C-alpha positions as MATLAB code, in Angstrom:
seq = 'XXXXXXXXXXXXXXXXXXXXXXXXXXXXXXXXXXXXXXXXXXXXXXXXXXXXXXXXXXXXXXXXXXXXXXXXXXXXXXXXXXXXXXXXXXXXXXXXXXXXXXXXXXXXXXXXXXXXXXXXXXXXX';
ca = [
      77.842  -63.967  -31.814;
      79.767  -65.219  -34.522;
      78.098  -63.096  -37.633;
      76.439  -66.096  -39.188;
      73.943  -65.141  -41.729;
      71.198  -67.187  -41.809;
      72.722  -68.451  -46.052;
      75.695  -69.627  -44.060;
      73.424  -71.604  -41.795;
      71.124  -72.859  -45.205;
      74.651  -74.345  -46.019;
      75.594  -75.951  -43.354;
      72.164  -77.677  -43.313;
      72.351  -78.861  -47.042;
      75.787  -80.115  -46.256;
      75.059  -82.725  -43.780;
      71.377  -83.265  -45.105;
      73.889  -84.742  -48.027;
      76.740  -86.223  -45.752;
      74.059  -87.677  -43.220;
      71.187  -88.335  -44.897;
      67.687  -87.666  -44.367;
      67.095  -90.556  -41.960;
      69.961  -89.723  -39.392;
      69.280  -85.716  -40.106;
      66.861  -85.099  -37.064;
      68.572  -87.401  -34.243;
      71.843  -85.257  -35.547;
      70.586  -81.813  -35.084;
      68.360  -83.171  -31.968;
      71.887  -84.549  -30.767;
      73.708  -81.141  -31.364;
      71.170  -78.937  -29.997;
      72.130  -80.717  -26.614;
      75.094  -80.248  -26.622;
      75.331  -76.348  -27.505;
      72.689  -76.521  -24.679;
      74.994  -78.238  -22.162;
      77.848  -75.858  -23.330;
      75.760  -72.840  -23.076;
      74.573  -73.656  -19.164;
      78.294  -74.552  -18.817;
      78.975  -71.445  -20.185;
      76.989  -69.557  -18.389;
      77.851  -71.102  -14.887;
      81.255  -70.252  -15.215;
      80.571  -66.556  -15.888;
      78.230  -66.230  -12.549;
      81.079  -67.909  -10.658;
      83.741  -66.034  -12.020;
      81.072  -62.745  -11.610;
      80.711  -63.868   -8.113;
      84.061  -63.817   -7.186;
      85.212  -60.798   -8.519;
      82.486  -59.328   -6.008;
      83.482  -60.960   -3.192;
      86.715  -59.839   -3.718;
      86.033  -56.352   -3.968;
      83.476  -57.008   -0.859;
      87.337  -58.343    0.532;
      88.983  -55.198   -0.499;
      86.311  -52.769    0.843;
      85.906  -54.494    4.277;
      90.054  -54.349    4.216;
      90.314  -51.261    3.534;
      87.451  -49.789    6.193;
      89.997  -51.974    8.860;
      92.889  -50.571    7.914;
      91.056  -46.898    7.662;
      90.019  -47.531   11.910;
      93.517  -48.911   12.671;
      94.757  -45.882   11.570;
      92.460  -43.645   12.854;
      92.816  -45.547   16.312;
      96.538  -45.378   16.259;
      96.170  -41.103   15.328;
      94.200  -41.228   18.481;
      96.821  -42.975   20.486;
      99.546  -41.152   19.344;
      97.590  -37.421   18.945;
      95.122  -37.381   22.323;
      94.145  -34.031   21.260;
      92.115  -34.184   18.275;
      91.853  -30.907   15.637;
      87.906  -31.048   16.222;
      88.626  -30.223   19.984;
      88.577  -26.665   21.507;
      92.430  -24.947   21.730;
      93.319  -24.108   24.904;
      92.218  -20.644   26.169;
      94.642  -18.332   26.863;
      93.957  -14.511   28.701;
      95.536  -12.640   25.503;
      92.359  -14.530   23.181;
      89.542  -13.208   25.981;
      88.149  -10.168   24.694;
      84.640   -8.908   27.367;
      81.768   -8.003   24.818;
      81.596   -4.687   23.762;
      80.052   -2.289   25.403;
      81.415   -4.110   29.100;
      84.360   -2.817   30.981;
      87.197   -4.170   32.637;
      86.289   -4.353   36.315;
      88.986   -4.817   39.244;
      89.030   -8.482   40.766;
      88.139   -7.156   44.572;
      85.241   -4.895   43.367;
      81.949   -7.043   43.965;
      80.116   -8.135   40.506;
      77.469   -5.568   39.137;
      73.707   -7.051   39.265;
      73.035   -9.088   35.760;
      71.705   -6.612   32.894;
      68.444   -7.175   31.689;
      67.881   -9.653   28.787;
      65.865   -6.755   27.130;
      67.098   -3.535   26.065;
      65.946   -0.977   27.555;
      63.239    1.058   26.155;
      62.468    4.649   25.232;
      59.710    6.696   27.240;
      56.240    6.524   25.887;
      55.217   10.255   25.036;
      51.308   11.078   27.232;
];
């Protein structure tokens, strides 16, 4: 993490042995280990809290954006009741009879419905 090699740690340990002496060095190492552990736990808890807040902010932002999109769609529906997915009104100019059917006068009765199967040619005996 900090780029401390084994030889540097050995040098720090030797200086601590000379300064503190062999009687107080184990107690000092224990105390230093406790403080380092506390610092690590504190940094980890702060890191987790920040990550949790960032995640909560993302969720809040996403919910806010979804709410804005819903309001926008509702405003569009209110202002324009004819949605693009609805069928446009049918005009008489755009209606064409299917192929094979002819236009009939309005006053004549309608012919019976054509059979659903096409006529088959006669079979040879």
